[in-house]
C-alpha positions, -999 to 999 in steps of 0.1 A, spaced: -584 -259 -165 -559 -298 -157 -523 -287 -147 -494 -299 -156 -473 -331 -149 -432 -328 -142 -410 -357 -137 -371 -353 -130 -348 -378 -135 -315 -378 -120 -289 -395 -102 -287 -373 -70 -311 -355 -48 -318 -342 -12 -304 -353 15 -269 -351 -2 -259 -324 3 -235 -307 -15 -235 -305 -58 -264 -304 -75 -290 -324 -56 -295 -289 -36 -306 -272 -68 -326 -304 -82 -349 -306 -53 -357 -269 -46 -370 -265 -78 -385 -297 -78 -404 -282 -40 -410 -252 -53 -436 -268 -84 -448 -285 -64 -456 -258 -40 -473 -244 -68 -497 -264 -73 -475 -289 -100 -476 -323 -102 -439 -326 -94 -421 -365 -93 -388 -370 -92 -371 -402 -100 -338 -406 -86 -310 -432 -67 -301 -433 -28 -283 -408 -13 -249 -416 -23 -226 -383 -29 -200 -373 -27 -189 -401 -8 -202 -425 -30 -213 -452 -4 -246 -457 8 -233 -458 40 -232 -490 63 -265 -505 54 -276 -512 16 -308 -497 6 -335 -518 -11 -340 -515 -45 -369 -493 -48 -380 -476 -22 -410 -442 -25 -417 -415 -7 -426 -380 -5 -407 -351 2 -420 -312 5 -452 -317 -13 -429 -342 -42 -434 -377 -51 -396 -390 -49 -391 -426 -65 -357 -439 -54 -337 -467 -71 -307 -487 -61 -278 -486 -87 -243 -503 -93 -221 -482 -69 -187 -481 -79 -164 -479 -54 -139 -456 -77 -167 -444 -103 -142 -437 -127 -139 -444 -169 -159 -481 -177 -174 -481 -141 -185 -454 -136 -200 -458 -173 -215 -489 -156 -232 -472 -125 -250 -445 -147 -259 -470 -173 -272 -493 -145 -298 -460 -136 -303 -450 -165 -322 -480 -175 -338 -487 -139 -352 -456 -145 -363 -461 -179 -384 -495 -163 -403 -470 -137 -435 -451 -132 -431 -414 -149 -467 -408 -143 -475 -393 -173 -458 -362 -173 -458 -333 -201 -424 -324 -192 -393 -346 -187 -369 -328 -165 -329 -348 -173 -298 -340 -151 -267 -341 -164 -248 -355 -150 -255 -386 -154 -249 -380 -192 -254 -420 -200 -286 -418 -179 -300 -390 -196 -294 -400 -227 -314 -437 -219 -337 -421 -198 -342 -401 -236 -353 -424 -257 -378 -434 -233 -392 -394 -243 -388 -399 -279 -405 -432 -284 -431 -428 -262 -466 -428 -274 -483 -397 -265 -463 -362 -266 -437 -352 -236 -416 -322 -238 -384 -327 -227 -353 -310 -211 -321 -314 -198 -306 -296 -171 -269 -294 -180 -250 -290 -144 -210 -305 -161 -203 -301 -201 -187 -340 -200 -175 -340 -235 -150 -311 -220 -143 -329 -190 -125 -353 -203 -112 -331 -225 -91 -308 -194 -88 -334 -169 -70 -358 -199 -92 -387 -186 -99 -413 -213 -85 -419 -246 -92 -407 -279 -117 -430 -285 -137 -428 -251 -138 -388 -262 -153 -394 -291 -178 -416 -277 -197 -387 -249 -189 -361 -272 -213 -378 -295 -239 -389 -271 -236 -355 -255 -243 -341 -285 -274 -364 -300 -289 -358 -262 -289 -321 -262 -296 -313 -301 -328 -341 -292 -342 -325 -261 -370 -296 -267 -348 -276 -244 -313 -269 -228 -306 -252 -198 -274 -246 -187 -261 -222 -156 -239 -202 -174 -232 -180 -203 -200 -195 -213 -216 -232 -214 -243 -212 -238 -212 -207 -262 -201 -243 -258 -235 -258 -261 -244 -237 -292 -205 -234 -312 -195 -271 -304 -223 -293 -297 -241 -277 -324 -277 -264 -301 -300 -242 -320 -295 -212 -304 -328 -207 -295 -335 -235 -271 -307 -230 -253 -319 -210 -220 -293 -192 -193 -305 -203 -163 -286 -197 -129 -280 -216 -95 -288 -198 -66 -275 -198 -29 -289 -227 -15 -276 -219 24 -293 -196 43 -273 -174 60 -272 -182 101 -293 -160 125 -260 -156 150 -222 -177 151 -205 -173 179 -168 -176 156 -148 -181 186 -168 -212 202 -169 -229 166 -132 -223 159 -122 -238 192 -143 -265 192 -128 -273 159 -92 -266 172 -89 -240 154 -64 -213 164 -75 -177 168 -41 -162 156 -44 -184 126 -54 -177 90 -83 -202 83 -89 -214 49 -114 -237 37 -124 -259 11 -158 -268 12 -176 -296 -11 -162 -329 -31 -126 -342 -28 -124 -354 -65 -104 -351 -101 -115 -322 -107 -106 -301 -76 -69 -308 -78 -64 -307 -43 -28 -320 -39 -23 -291 -45 -39 -279 -10 -16 -302 9 10 -288 -8 5 -256 4 -5 -269 38 32 -288 36 52 -254 27 35 -234 52 45 -256 81 81 -258 63 78 -218 66 58 -218 101 35 -195 88 2 -190 104 -28 -208 83 -46 -233 86 -63 -255 49 -93 -271 59 -110 -297 34 -146 -305 43 -166 -329 27 -157 -360 8 -154 -375 -26 -133 -403 -40 -103 -386 -37 -104 -381 1 -85 -410 13 -61 -404 -13 -56 -369 -1 -53 -384 36 -21 -402 24 -1 -377 15 -15 -351 40 -4 -374 68 8 -353 93 9 -326 82 1 -299 114 -16 -267 93 -43 -295 74 -75 -305 88 -100 -331 73 -135 -326 76 -162 -354 64 -196 -339 54 -218 -323 84 -253 -315 90 -263 -277 74 -263 -263 109 -226 -274 118 -215 -273 80 -234 -232 79 -213 -232 116 -176 -241 101 -176 -222 65 -193 -189 80 -160 -197 112 -138 -197 87 -118 -165 75 -108 -175 35 -132 -198 13 -110 -216 -7 -122 -231 -48 -93 -250 -63 -94 -268 -94 -66 -293 -114 -46 -274 -139 -61 -274 -174 -100 -271 -155 -110 -238 -173 -148 -247 -188 -160 -280 -179 -179 -267 -150 -190 -234 -123 -183 -246 -86 -214 -251 -75 -206 -240 -41 -193 -204 -48 -234 -197 -49 -229 -206 -8 -195 -190 -6 -208 -158 -16 -235 -162 12 -213 -159 39 -193 -121 32 -157 -139 33 -138 -131 11 -134 -162 -16 -95 -176 -30 -100 -190 -62 -65 -211 -78 -74 -215 -115 -62 -212 -146 -65 -180 -157 -96 -170 -183 -118 -198 -165 -150 -196 -161 -148 -201 -118 -117 -170 -124 -146 -151 -143 -170 -156 -117 -153 -149 -85 -137 -114 -102 -171 -105 -118 -186 -108 -84 -159 -88 -69 -156 -113 -39 -120 -123 -39 -85 -131 -62 -72 -156 -79 -39 -174 -86 -29 -202 -112 -39 -234 -110 -17 -255 -96 14 -230 -78 8 -237 -41 35 -213 -31 9 -187 -45 -19 -200 -29 -4 -202 7 11 -164 -1 -25 -150 -15 -38 -170 14 -19 -151 39 -27 -117 20 -62 -126 25 -66 -129 60 -42 -107 70 -65 -73 52 -93 -75 70 -107 -44 54 -102 -53 16 -125 -90 29 -151 -72 44 -155 -57 4 -151 -87 -9 -175 -99 15 -201 -69 7 -196 -74 -31 -203 -108 -32 -234 -104 -9 -240 -80 -37 -237 -103 -69 -259 -130 -52 -284 -107 -43 -284 -93 -80 -280 -125 -104 -283 -151 -81 -314 -160 -64 -338 -182 -59 -370 -167 -73 -352 -151 -105 -340 -190 -113 -374 -199 -108 -391 -172 -130 -371 -186 -157 -380 -222 -158 -414 -212 -150 -417 -190 -184 -392 -223 -204 -423 -244 -188 -449 -227 -204 -431 -220 -234 -432 -258 -239 -462 -263 -230 -490 -234 -231 -520 -237 -208 -503 -270 -188 -484 -242 -160 -506 -221 -158 -499 -214 -121 -464 -204 -126 -475 -173 -138 -471 -152 -113 -447 -173 -93 -424 -149 -86 -453 -129 -62 -449 -153 -38 -416 -155 -30 -412 -190 -20 -378 -204 -14 -363 -225 -31 -339 -247 -2 
């Protein structure tokens, strides 16, 4: 029997190290490894720095990565991806993606973000002459994000909400990464509950075999007697990292034995470096290769997820799956009752303080760094939660079942995937 074919359409894909790229790349590679014809239509690497680097890429390129045919399209990439500039960027990719060859897929997986390019691609799906099933994989909720961050006016929020509702309602299936997302999609956006599946993101970071923490810390200039609090990943608006800069300033003023480290990149990085200039207890590290990233993350004392005030339900920070793999305690600076707080406390992985309170952040980080017994217990609980709820195999088995339900008989090689134990990286 001829096996099915699958195409992913989304802005982000490996080798981008953070955000949603590792999940799209991991799932596509796993599907291809099970004998399915898998291809990807994506952009050139640009996240989280929002730049193509020193050399402008070609308009189009095609390569095979881990058995997946990857077509990359150059799109409009603004230096500051906000408002109309971000809309233009997404639409430029969406138009190019619609015109790119899709090789006759049975199922198209639209990855959101980006919302508007996914909506443009859905038009092609709906107008196709042959039957094509559609899955929209929701990593962030745009309409909720605008509401919580306060970006955009009333008209912008209405437009985004209508586009998001139109896209999700016209999808044969909607995949969300948390139960709280499902509640919003069903109750607020009107998607039938039986078309919404919850498939959690998994940990894509391999635990290092052995790390010389002392050597790593010495190499990074971290003192042995200070608590190192590390925030890894994107430096954007919703992270609200001014709070961390202010906590480091307070640490300087109080002579606290602590160091805050912001690792990664993003459209707010330059601004944060400017307002944090001269702060002794604050470090910035650019994005690192995987091995160096793992070494730095595992050599910290506390791992931080920081969110701007008002952010409560728009996203599940992808960094948490990586954090939980380390066995280190996690500190969340977030709104009470947020998805992030729920995740950290449910996992028993650490503690939470109110968003936008730098003194509370500083005090909690010092307490967590000083109590090694509690830190070890947090780490054990996080790893247990990871094994029980956030494994790659569990995610892939659910995707497999979803694909088979959409196109019976076309994805039969996936039925025994759980027995192969192939890792999604």
